[in-house]
C-alpha positions in Angstrom: -44.2 -15.8 9.1 -42.4 -13.5 6.5 -41.1 -11.3 9.3 -39.4 -14.4 10.9 -37.7 -15.3 7.6 -36.5 -11.7 7.3 -35.1 -11.7 10.8 -33.4 -15.1 10.2 -31.9 -13.9 6.9 -30.6 -10.6 8.5 -29.1 -12.6 11.4 -27.4 -15.0 8.9 -25.9 -12.1 7.0 -24.7 -10.6 10.2 -22.8 -13.8 10.9 -21.6 -14.4 7.4 -20.5 -10.9 6.2 -17.7 -10.3 8.7 -16.2 -13.7 7.7 -16.4 -12.7 4.0 -14.9 -9.4 4.7 -11.9 -10.8 6.5 -11.5 -13.4 3.8 -11.4 -10.7 1.1 -9.0 -8.5 3.2 -6.8 -11.5 3.8 -6.6 -12.2 0.1 -5.8 -8.5 -0.7 -3.2 -8.5 2.1 -1.5 -11.5 0.7 -1.5 -9.8 -2.8 0.6 -7.0 -1.3 3.4 -9.3 -0.2 6.5 -8.8 -2.3 8.9 -6.2 -3.6 7.4 -3.1 -5.2 9.6 -0.7 -7.3 8.4 2.9 -7.8 8.1 3.4 -11.6 6.4 6.8 -11.8 5.0 9.8 -9.9 1.7 11.3 -11.0 0.9 14.9 -10.0 -2.7 14.6 -8.7 -3.7 18.1 -9.7 -2.3 18.3 -13.2 -2.2 14.6 -14.2 1.5 15.1 -15.3 3.4 11.8 -15.1 7.1 11.5 -14.5 8.7 8.1 -15.2 11.6 7.0 -13.0 13.9 6.8 -16.1 13.3 10.5 -16.8 16.1 12.4 -15.2 17.2 9.6 -12.9 15.8 11.2 -9.8 15.2 9.5 -6.5 11.7 9.4 -5.1 11.2 10.9 -1.7 8.5 8.8 -0.1 6.8 8.7 3.3 7.7 12.2 4.4 11.5 12.3 4.6 12.5 8.8 3.5 14.2 8.6 0.1 14.0 5.2 -1.7 12.7 3.7 -4.9 11.4 0.4 -3.6 9.6 -1.3 -0.7 9.5 -4.9 0.3 6.4 -6.0 2.2 7.1 -9.4 3.9 4.5 -12.0 4.7 5.4 -11.8 8.4 4.2 -8.2 8.6 7.6 -6.6 8.3 8.8 -4.2 5.6 11.9 -2.4 4.5 12.6 0.4 2.0 15.7 0.5 -0.2 17.2 1.6 -3.5 16.9 -1.0 -6.2 20.3 -2.1 -7.5 22.1 -1.3 -4.3 23.2 -4.4 -2.4 22.4 -4.1 1.3 20.8 -0.7 0.7 18.0 -0.9 3.3 17.0 2.5 4.4 14.1 2.0 6.9 12.5 -1.0 8.5 9.2 -1.5 10.3 5.9 -3.4 10.3 2.9 -3.1 8.1 -0.8 -3.8 8.2 -3.6 -3.7 5.7 -7.3 -3.1 6.5 -10.1 -1.5 4.6 -7.9 -0.3 1.7 -5.5 1.4 4.2 -1.9 0.4 4.2 -0.3 1.3 7.6 3.5 1.5 7.8 4.9 1.7 11.3 8.6 2.6 11.0 11.1 1.4 13.6 12.0 5.1 14.1 8.4 5.6 15.6 6.8 7.2 12.6 3.5 5.9 11.3 2.1 6.4 7.8 -1.4 5.5 6.8 -2.4 5.7 3.1 -5.4 4.5 1.2 -3.9 2.5 -1.6 -5.2 0.9 -4.8 -3.9 -2.3 -6.3 -4.5 -3.7 -9.7 -2.6 -6.9 -10.4 1.1 -5.9 -10.4 0.5 -2.2 -10.0 0.2 -0.5 -6.6 -0.7 3.2 -6.3 0.0 5.0 -3.1 -1.0 8.7 -2.6 1.5 10.9 -0.9 2.6 14.5 -0.6 6.0 15.1 -2.2 7.5 18.6 -1.9 4.2 19.9 -0.6 2.3 18.7 -3.7 -0.3 15.9 -3.7 1.0 13.1 -5.9 0.5 9.4 -6.4 3.5 7.1 -6.5 3.0 4.1 -8.8 4.8 0.9 -7.9 5.2 -2.2 -10.0 5.7 -5.7 -8.5 9.2 -7.0 -9.1 
């Protein structure tokens, strides 16, 4: 009798957990929608932090795309741009989020997949900048 209860419980979890997972992922996905401005870069090896205001440099993100912000739209599209520049879209594409991986598929055919972390209005995206492993920290605007 106990074995039957165990089998029923295992079967119920098999049916329920995928639904919970997709509910959680859907909630996390919706929390990504919006405009994110890069505010600092952290050198993953040394822990050194460079704030955007220091030196006024432009972040080179996603291999060869220079920008300082990204807009993730609810319809699954995105664009990168420089904040404060009207009509300054640099690249467009589509995005997906699954299992902590943010996938950006650019209209130019490039695809970037990064495991991100999000904590309220802070989004951290690991990347390689100038051949060095760094994390770009974004703040929701």
